[in-house]
C-alpha positions in Angstrom: 223.7 -4.4 104.6 223.3 -2.9 108.1 220.0 -1.2 109.2 220.0 2.6 109.2 218.6 4.9 111.9 215.8 6.7 110.2 214.1 8.4 113.3 214.1 8.9 117.1 210.4 8.5 118.1 208.9 10.2 121.1 205.5 9.2 122.4 203.5 12.5 122.7 200.1 13.6 123.9 200.3 16.6 121.4 202.7 15.5 118.6 202.4 18.7 116.6 202.9 20.9 119.6 206.1 19.1 120.7 207.2 19.2 117.0 206.8 23.1 117.2 208.7 23.2 120.4 211.7 21.2 119.2 211.6 22.9 115.7 212.0 26.1 117.5 214.9 24.8 119.7 216.8 23.0 116.8 215.8 25.1 113.8 214.8 22.0 111.9 212.1 21.7 109.3 208.7 20.3 110.2 206.8 17.7 108.3 203.6 17.4 110.3 204.7 15.8 113.7 208.1 15.0 112.3 211.2 17.0 112.3 213.7 16.8 109.3 217.2 17.8 110.2 219.0 20.8 108.6 222.4 20.0 110.0 224.4 16.8 110.0 222.4 14.9 112.6 221.4 12.1 110.1 218.1 11.1 111.6 214.6 12.6 111.9 212.7 13.2 115.2 209.2 11.8 115.1 206.3 12.4 117.6 204.0 9.5 117.8 200.4 10.1 119.4 199.6 8.5 122.6 197.0 9.1 125.2 199.3 7.8 127.9 200.8 10.5 130.2 204.6 10.6 130.8 205.5 8.9 134.1 209.0 8.9 135.5 212.3 9.9 133.8 213.0 9.1 130.3 215.8 6.5 129.7 217.2 8.7 126.9 217.7 12.5 126.5 219.4 15.0 124.3 222.6 16.8 125.2 222.6 20.2 123.4 226.0 22.0 123.1 227.1 25.6 123.6 229.8 27.6 121.9 230.0 30.1 124.8 228.3 31.0 128.1 226.1 33.5 126.2 225.3 30.8 123.8 224.2 28.4 126.7 222.1 31.2 128.3 220.4 31.9 124.9 219.5 28.3 124.4 218.0 28.0 127.9 216.0 31.3 127.4 214.6 30.2 124.1 213.6 26.8 125.5 211.7 28.7 128.4 210.1 31.0 126.0 208.9 28.0 124.0 207.2 26.3 126.9 210.2 24.4 128.6 211.1 24.5 132.2 213.8 24.0 134.6 213.8 20.6 136.4 215.8 18.9 139.2 216.8 15.4 138.5 219.4 15.3 141.3 222.2 17.4 139.7 224.5 19.2 142.1 224.9 22.9 142.2 228.5 22.6 141.1 227.3 21.1 137.7 227.6 23.6 134.8 225.0 22.0 132.5 221.5 23.1 132.7 218.7 20.5 133.0 215.4 21.3 131.3 212.2 19.6 130.2 210.0 20.2 127.1 206.3 20.9 127.5 205.6 17.2 128.0 208.3 16.6 130.6 210.9 15.1 128.3 214.3 15.8 129.8 217.2 17.4 128.0 220.4 19.1 129.0 222.0 22.3 127.6 225.8 21.5 128.0 228.3 24.2 129.2 231.0 25.4 126.6 234.2 23.6 126.3 233.0 20.0 126.6 235.7 17.9 124.8 233.7 14.9 124.7 231.1 16.5 122.5 233.4 18.6 120.5 232.7 18.5 116.7 229.3 16.7 117.3 227.1 19.7 116.4 224.3 21.5 118.3 222.7 18.0 119.0 225.8 16.7 120.8 224.4 13.4 122.0 221.6 11.2 122.7 222.5 10.1 126.2 220.9 6.7 127.2 220.8 4.6 130.4 222.0 1.1 129.5 224.6 -1.4 129.7 227.9 -1.9 127.9 226.3 -5.0 126.1 223.7 -2.7 124.5 226.2 -0.2 123.3 228.0 -3.1 121.7 224.7 -4.2 120.1 223.9 -0.9 118.7 227.5 -0.5 117.4 226.9 -3.8 115.3 223.4 -3.0 114.4 224.0 0.4 112.9 227.6 -0.2 111.8 228.7 2.8 113.8 232.1 2.6 115.5 232.6 2.7 119.2 234.1 6.1 120.1 234.2 5.4 123.8 234.3 2.2 125.8 235.6 2.6 129.4 234.3 1.7 132.8 231.2 0.0 131.2 230.4 3.4 129.5 230.0 3.3 125.7 229.4 5.6 123.0 229.0 5.3 119.2 228.9 7.8 116.4 228.0 7.5 112.7 231.1 7.6 110.4 229.4 10.5 108.8 229.4 12.6 111.7 226.6 14.0 113.8 225.7 13.3 117.4 227.0 10.5 119.6 224.7 7.9 121.2 225.9 7.1 124.7 225.1 4.6 127.4 226.1 5.3 131.0 226.4 1.7 132.3 225.3 0.8 135.8 223.7 1.7 138.0 220.6 2.5 136.1 216.9 2.3 136.8 215.1 -1.0 136.0 212.8 -0.8 133.0 209.1 -0.5 133.7 206.7 -0.3 130.8 207.2 0.6 127.2 209.8 3.2 126.6 208.7 6.7 125.4 211.7 7.3 123.4 212.5 4.6 120.8 214.6 4.1 117.6 212.9 3.5 114.1 215.1 1.7 111.7 215.1 1.0 108.0 215.9 -2.5 107.1 215.1 -5.8 105.5 213.8 -9.2 106.7 217.2 -10.5 106.4 218.5 -7.6 108.6 215.9 -8.5 111.2 217.2 -12.0 111.4 220.8 -10.6 111.8 219.6 -8.4 114.7 218.2 -11.4 116.4 221.6 -13.1 116.0 223.1 -10.1 117.7 220.8 -10.3 120.7 217.6 -8.6 119.8 214.2 -10.2 120.5 211.3 -10.1 118.0 208.2 -8.8 119.6 205.8 -9.0 116.5 204.8 -7.2 113.4 202.6 -4.2 112.7 200.3 -3.7 109.7 202.4 -1.0 108.1 205.2 -3.6 107.6 207.4 -2.6 110.6 208.7 -5.3 112.9 208.6 -4.6 116.6 211.8 -5.6 118.4 213.8 -5.1 121.7 217.4 -4.7 122.1 219.4 -6.7 124.9 218.3 -4.3 127.6 214.7 -4.7 126.6 214.3 -1.3 124.9 211.7 -1.4 122.2 212.5 -0.3 118.7 211.0 -0.9 115.1 212.5 -1.9 111.8 210.5 -0.7 108.7 211.0 -3.6 106.3 211.8 -3.1 102.7 211.7 -6.0 100.3 
């Protein structure tokens, strides 16, 4: 039995405020500081309280898709109305996607229409991550999601049930400094925890709520909520 991806967790100084922002963008239902998908995304988004301010660029961000140029403009306008802002992360003027940040600086992109790679993935087209080819292979085996891209050290996986892709861009990428603000939360068992260790994960410790803290081969933290 493979682990399942239950939620994508964001550290947040104002969890409920960020939940309202992203609910407004995505149209998902809210459960306190957690968003419940109303489409085929297949995992929740959870905002976890922290007093630490965001510093530096996140290693993972959402790519939101567009059906037309007008649709792209409407998504951007909605994000700005809800408290988002334009940011510059080094994109060139020729690039057609729009780079934005939510009210706490978490980056995301609104992709131009006609992007074949994200076709049929839904509004949340991808979670785009910095990371190695090795970590893409690790997560494919961990979740039981097939590789849908594996070229030039870039990898992508997607659930057999559809929804967004998770991608890793390969080198070069920034060295990891500090705990990731964006992390996976899995459902699994103690037997599954041991399987993940055999795949290259590191066990970091256990929390009081029964979750096991781990890190993937690139050192990205994630948790497994253990059922017995």
